[in-house]
C-alpha positions as CSV (number, residue, x, y, z in Angstrom):
1,X,3.0,-0.4,-24.8
2,X,0.8,-3.2,-26.1
3,X,-2.0,-3.9,-23.7
4,X,-1.6,-7.7,-24.3
5,X,2.0,-7.4,-23.0
6,X,0.8,-5.5,-19.9
7,X,-1.7,-8.2,-19.1
8,X,0.7,-11.0,-19.5
9,X,3.3,-9.2,-17.2
10,X,0.6,-8.7,-14.6
11,X,-0.8,-12.3,-14.9
12,X,2.8,-13.5,-14.4
13,X,3.4,-11.2,-11.5
14,X,0.3,-12.6,-9.9
15,X,1.6,-16.0,-10.1
16,X,4.8,-15.2,-8.5
17,X,2.9,-13.5,-5.7
18,X,1.5,-16.9,-4.8
19,X,4.9,-18.3,-4.0
20,X,6.2,-15.4,-1.9
21,X,7.8,-16.3,1.5
22,X,6.3,-13.9,3.9
23,X,5.9,-15.4,7.3
24,X,6.3,-12.3,9.2
25,X,4.5,-9.7,7.2
26,X,2.1,-11.8,5.5
27,X,2.2,-9.4,2.5
28,X,3.0,-11.2,-0.7
29,X,4.4,-9.3,-3.8
30,X,5.2,-10.6,-7.2
31,X,7.1,-9.0,-10.0
32,X,7.5,-9.8,-13.8
33,X,10.1,-7.7,-15.5
34,X,10.3,-7.3,-19.3
35,X,13.7,-7.1,-20.9
36,X,14.1,-5.2,-24.1
37,X,15.1,-8.6,-25.7
38,X,11.6,-9.8,-24.8
39,X,12.5,-12.2,-22.0
40,X,10.4,-12.0,-18.8
41,X,12.2,-12.3,-15.5
42,X,10.1,-12.9,-12.3
43,X,10.3,-12.4,-8.7
44,X,8.7,-12.6,-5.4
45,X,9.5,-11.2,-2.0
46,X,11.5,-13.3,0.4
47,X,11.5,-12.3,4.2
48,X,14.0,-13.1,6.7
49,X,13.7,-13.2,10.5
50,X,16.4,-10.5,10.8
51,X,14.5,-8.4,8.4
52,X,17.6,-6.7,6.7
53,X,18.4,-9.6,4.3
54,X,14.7,-9.5,3.2
55,X,14.6,-8.8,-0.6
56,X,11.7,-7.4,-2.6
57,X,10.2,-9.0,-5.5
58,X,11.2,-6.4,-7.9
59,X,14.9,-6.6,-6.8
60,X,14.7,-10.4,-7.2
61,X,13.6,-10.1,-10.8
62,X,16.3,-7.5,-11.6
63,X,19.0,-9.5,-10.0
64,X,18.0,-12.8,-11.8
65,X,18.1,-10.9,-15.2
66,X,21.5,-9.1,-14.5
67,X,22.9,-12.5,-13.2
68,X,22.1,-13.8,-16.7
69,X,23.7,-10.9,-18.5
70,X,20.7,-9.0,-19.3
71,X,21.0,-5.3,-18.5
72,X,18.4,-3.5,-20.6
73,X,14.6,-3.3,-19.5
74,X,11.4,-2.1,-20.9
75,X,8.8,-2.5,-18.1
76,X,7.8,-4.1,-14.8
77,X,4.4,-5.2,-13.5
78,X,4.0,-5.3,-9.7
79,X,1.1,-6.8,-7.8
80,X,0.8,-7.3,-4.1
81,X,-1.7,-7.9,-1.2
82,X,-2.1,-9.7,2.0
83,X,-1.2,-13.4,1.7
84,X,-4.4,-14.8,2.8
85,X,-6.7,-12.5,0.5
86,X,-7.6,-12.5,-3.0
87,X,-8.3,-8.8,-2.7
88,X,-5.2,-6.9,-3.9
89,X,-4.1,-3.3,-3.5
90,X,-1.9,-1.0,-5.5
91,X,1.6,-2.0,-4.3
92,X,4.3,0.7,-5.3
93,X,8.0,-0.3,-5.2
94,X,10.1,0.7,-2.2
95,X,12.8,3.3,-2.2
96,X,15.7,0.6,-2.7
97,X,13.8,-1.1,-5.7
98,X,13.3,2.4,-7.3
99,X,17.0,3.0,-6.9
100,X,17.8,-0.4,-8.5
101,X,15.5,0.5,-11.4
102,X,17.5,3.7,-11.9
103,X,20.7,1.9,-12.2
104,X,19.4,-0.2,-15.3
105,X,16.4,1.6,-16.7
106,X,15.9,4.7,-19.0
107,X,13.4,7.4,-18.7
108,X,10.9,5.5,-20.8
109,X,11.0,2.4,-18.7
110,X,7.3,1.6,-17.5
111,X,6.2,0.6,-14.0
112,X,3.0,-1.2,-14.1
113,X,1.1,-1.2,-10.7
114,X,-1.7,-3.7,-10.6
115,X,-4.5,-5.0,-8.6
116,X,-5.6,-7.3,-11.7
117,X,-5.0,-7.6,-15.5
118,X,-7.9,-5.3,-15.9
119,X,-7.2,-2.8,-13.1
120,X,-3.7,-1.3,-13.2
121,X,-1.8,2.1,-13.6
122,X,1.4,2.8,-15.8
123,X,4.1,5.2,-14.7
124,X,7.5,6.1,-16.1
125,X,10.6,5.7,-14.0
126,X,10.9,9.6,-13.7
127,X,7.3,9.7,-12.3
128,X,8.0,7.3,-9.3
129,X,11.7,8.6,-8.8
130,X,12.1,12.2,-9.9
131,X,15.4,13.9,-9.7
132,X,16.9,10.4,-9.4
133,X,20.7,9.7,-8.8
134,X,22.0,7.1,-11.4
135,X,25.0,6.1,-13.4
136,X,25.0,9.3,-15.4
137,X,25.7,11.2,-12.3
138,X,28.8,9.3,-11.5
139,X,30.1,8.4,-15.2
140,X,29.1,11.8,-16.6
């Protein structure tokens, strides 16, 4: 994957992190999802007082894309950290987000975990969700 695209995704995810709604955890996450058609879909985490309806940044981006008819993806950048800090940490997707990725993404899908456009790690979906259960397990 071209490094300029990675940096664009990370920068976009960082801008989304700033608009997260996290009054309970204070941990903001932004995501930028690159579709195979070149479109970028964004997401931020949105909390709820009863916690269960809370949605992660990654799922927000995926659901926005799918709701617009896009179901083929190339990469996602994820960036997160305390809302009141500019110092970020590597923020890996939760299990539910990994399962959503498994529903829509091939083995070559890239998961970019970033602290900044210059400090990041790139994984494939099988690396972060080995032996995953997906559509092929049901549809054959």
